[in-house]
Structures are given as structure tokens and as C-alpha cells.
C-alpha positions as CSV (number, residue, x, y, z in Angstrom):
1,M,14.8,-32.5,1.0
2,A,13.5,-30.6,-1.6
3,K,9.3,-30.1,-1.7
4,K,8.2,-30.9,-5.3
5,G,5.1,-29.2,-6.8
6,I,4.8,-26.0,-4.8
7,H,6.9,-23.8,-6.9
8,P,4.9,-22.2,-9.7
9,E,5.7,-22.7,-13.3
10,Y,8.1,-20.8,-14.8
11,Q,7.3,-19.5,-18.2
12,E,7.3,-16.8,-21.0
13,T,5.6,-13.7,-20.3
14,K,4.1,-10.7,-22.7
15,V,4.8,-7.6,-21.1
16,T,2.9,-4.8,-22.0
17,C,3.5,-0.9,-21.6
18,A,1.4,1.7,-21.0
19,C,3.0,3.6,-23.9
20,G,2.3,0.6,-26.6
21,N,5.3,-1.2,-26.3
22,T,5.3,-4.7,-25.9
23,F,8.0,-7.3,-25.1
24,T,8.1,-10.7,-23.3
25,V,10.7,-12.1,-20.0
26,M,10.5,-15.4,-18.3
27,S,8.5,-15.3,-15.1
28,N,5.8,-16.7,-13.1
29,K,3.0,-14.8,-14.7
30,E,1.1,-15.0,-18.3
31,T,1.2,-11.3,-18.8
32,L,2.5,-8.3,-17.0
33,H,1.6,-4.5,-17.5
34,V,4.0,-1.7,-16.5
35,E,3.8,2.0,-17.1
36,S,7.2,2.8,-18.3
37,C,9.7,0.7,-20.6
38,N,13.2,1.6,-21.8
39,Q,10.9,3.2,-24.9
40,C,9.4,5.5,-23.3
41,H,10.9,6.4,-19.4
42,P,12.6,9.4,-19.6
43,A,16.1,8.4,-18.2
44,Y,16.5,5.7,-21.4
45,T,14.9,8.3,-24.6
46,G,17.2,11.4,-23.3
47,K,14.2,13.7,-22.7
48,Q,14.7,13.9,-19.2
49,G,13.6,17.5,-17.6
50,L,16.3,19.9,-17.6
51,A,18.4,19.2,-14.8
52,R,18.2,22.2,-11.9
53,K,20.0,25.4,-12.3
54,T,21.8,25.8,-9.0
55,G,22.6,22.9,-6.5
56,A,21.0,22.6,-2.9
57,V,23.6,24.2,-1.5
58,D,23.8,27.4,-3.9
59,K,20.4,27.3,-3.0
60,F,20.3,27.2,0.8
61,N,23.0,30.0,0.9
62,K,21.0,32.4,-1.1
63,K,18.1,31.8,0.8
64,Y,19.9,32.9,4.0
65,G,22.1,35.5,2.4
66,L,25.5,33.7,2.5
67,E,26.3,33.9,-1.1
68,E,30.1,34.4,-1.6
69,K,30.3,38.0,-3.5
């Protein structure tokens, strides 16, 4: 048998991001605070830092003088 009254109430929750964006989700908390959201996270905004110019293998080869000539 399932126990009644042991689960918290599932409710609409206001989420506030550090950037100031707010939105609602369903949760058992009244409010949530997050550090990044789809409005400010670099992966969503396209403002990621430039990718490394060399890969790990190239960096290793250069460090130990194993570069192809």
C-alpha cells in the first residue's frame, strides 16, 4: 500500500536567475534561485569563449618535440 501524506505538495514555482530573468516551473519548493539560465548561459547565447586553437594531442606533440615536419 502507498503511504498517504508523506510527499510534499507539487506546485508552480517561480525561478529567479542571477541575471534577473524569471520563469515558472513545477516543483515542491515555492521559489528557486539559479546562477544561470537559457538567457545568460554561454552555451545558449552563443557567447562562448573561443575554442582552443590546438587540441590536446597537438599540445602534447609540441611539448615533447614530436611535431610532424
